C-alpha positions in Angstrom: 46.3 65.9 -73.2 46.8 64.4 -69.7 43.2 63.0 -69.8 44.2 61.2 -73.0 47.2 59.7 -71.3 45.1 58.5 -68.4 42.6 56.9 -70.7 45.4 55.2 -72.7 47.1 54.1 -69.5 43.9 52.5 -68.3 43.5 50.7 -71.6 47.1 49.6 -71.6 46.9 48.4 -68.0 43.8 46.4 -68.8 45.9 44.5 -71.2 45.5 45.8 -74.7 45.1 43.1 -77.3 46.2 43.2 -80.9 45.0 46.1 -82.9 45.3 46.6 -86.7 46.3 50.0 -88.0 46.8 51.3 -91.5 49.9 53.4 -92.2 50.5 55.3 -95.4 54.1 56.1 -96.4 55.6 58.6 -93.9 52.6 58.2 -91.5 52.8 57.3 -87.8 50.4 56.4 -85.0 51.2 56.7 -81.3 49.8 55.4 -78.0 50.6 57.2 -74.7 51.9 55.3 -71.7 51.9 57.0 -68.3 54.3 55.4 -65.8 53.2 56.0 -62.2 55.3 53.3 -60.6 58.8 52.0 -61.6 60.1 49.7 -62.6 57.6 49.2 -65.4 58.3 47.2 -68.5 56.8 48.1 -71.9 56.5 45.3 -74.4 55.6 46.1 -78.0 55.1 43.6 -80.9 54.0 44.3 -84.4 53.6 42.4 -87.6 53.1 43.9 -91.1 50.1 42.0 -92.4 50.1 43.7 -95.8 53.0 45.8 -97.0 56.8 46.0 -97.1 59.5 45.9 -94.5 59.3 49.6 -93.9 57.7 49.8 -90.5 59.3 50.3 -87.1 58.3 51.0 -83.5 59.9 53.3 -80.9 59.4 54.1 -77.2 59.9 57.9 -76.7 59.7 60.1 -73.6 56.9 62.6 -73.8 59.2 65.7 -73.9 61.1 64.1 -76.8 57.8 63.1 -78.5 57.0 66.9 -78.7 60.3 67.3 -80.7 59.3 64.4 -82.9 56.0 66.0 -83.7 57.7 69.2 -84.6 60.0 67.2 -86.9 63.1 68.1 -84.8 65.8 65.7 -83.6 64.7 63.6 -80.6 65.9 60.8 -78.4 64.2 57.5 -78.0 64.6 54.8 -75.3 64.4 51.9 -77.8 63.6 51.4 -81.4 63.2 48.5 -83.7 64.6 48.4 -87.2 62.4 48.7 -90.3 61.0 45.1 -90.6 57.9 43.0 -91.2 57.9 41.6 -87.7 59.4 43.6 -84.8 59.3 43.9 -81.1 61.0 45.5 -78.1 60.9 45.0 -74.4 62.1 48.0 -72.4 62.2 48.8 -68.6 61.1 52.4 -68.2 63.7 54.2 -66.1 61.5 56.8 -64.4 58.0 58.0 -63.9 56.4 60.2 -66.5 54.6 60.2 -69.8 55.9 58.1 -72.7 54.7 57.3 -76.2 54.9 54.1 -78.2 55.2 55.2 -81.8 54.8 53.0 -84.9 55.7 54.5 -88.2 56.0 53.7 -91.9 59.0 55.0 -93.7 58.5 58.0 -96.0 57.5 57.1 -99.6 56.8 53.5 -98.5 53.7 51.6 -99.7 50.7 51.4 -97.5 51.1 48.9 -94.6 48.5 47.2 -92.5 50.1 46.5 -89.2 48.9 44.3 -86.3 50.2 45.8 -83.0 50.2 44.7 -79.4 51.4 46.9 -76.5 51.6 45.5 -73.0 52.9 46.9 -69.7 54.2 45.0 -66.7 54.7 46.4 -63.2 57.7 45.1 -61.2 58.9 42.7 -63.9 61.1 39.8 -62.9 64.8 40.6 -63.0 65.8 37.4 -64.7 66.3 37.6 -68.4 65.9 41.4 -68.7 68.8 43.2 -70.1 69.5 46.5 -68.4 71.8 49.2 -69.7 73.1 52.4 -68.2 71.9 55.8 -69.4 74.1 57.3 -72.1 75.7 59.9 -69.8 76.6 57.3 -67.1 77.9 54.9 -69.8 80.2 57.6 -71.1 81.5 58.3 -67.5 82.2 54.6 -67.0 84.2 54.5 -70.3 86.2 57.6 -69.4 87.0 56.4 -65.9 88.1 53.0 -67.3 90.3 54.6 -69.9 91.8 56.9 -67.2 92.6 53.9 -64.9 94.1 52.0 -67.9 96.4 54.8 -69.0 97.5 55.7 -65.4 98.5 52.0 -64.9 100.3 51.9 -68.2 102.1 55.2 -67.4 103.1 54.0 -63.9 104.4 50.7 -65.2 106.3 52.5 -68.0 107.8 55.0 -65.5 109.0 52.1 -63.2 110.5 50.3 -66.2 112.3 53.4 -67.4 113.7 54.0 -63.9 114.9 50.4 -63.7 116.6 50.7 -67.1 118.2 54.0 -66.1 119.8 52.3 -63.0 121.0 49.5 -65.2 119.1 47.0 -63.1 117.6 44.0 -64.7 114.1 43.1 -63.7 113.8 40.2 -61.3 111.7 37.3 -62.4 110.0 35.1 -59.9 
């Protein structure tokens, strides 16, 4: 399987052009991406040439892709919605194997899809949105709430002390 990833990486690095694929309802195709150097940006664009708005694309880490194949729950780095024209541009966070997956919704009509996958090493920082990983994002939210509630509690405590002493707060 690693040889397949290396071959696909070479094809992707050589600048893969548009490809047309046929997807029956519930069917998917995938293209491996091996990231040896970070940051790497993966760009994927697709257009449904013939069919309905039932196709979407995802970028999935290889360990999660195994869960996808086994029809278990899995996490993806980025996903488009079901549409006729979709795209994503994602900075890959760490080295490793990834899969670009394009799929047609279950029980959907056949779709002929034009697909383009490109990779860019060391993309320019301007104009690229970056997000924190979900775990770190949760930590930032929890710390922010803690600071907020501590400051509200401290202010309330001082206000109650001032009211208990019968003092009026000074303005100015």
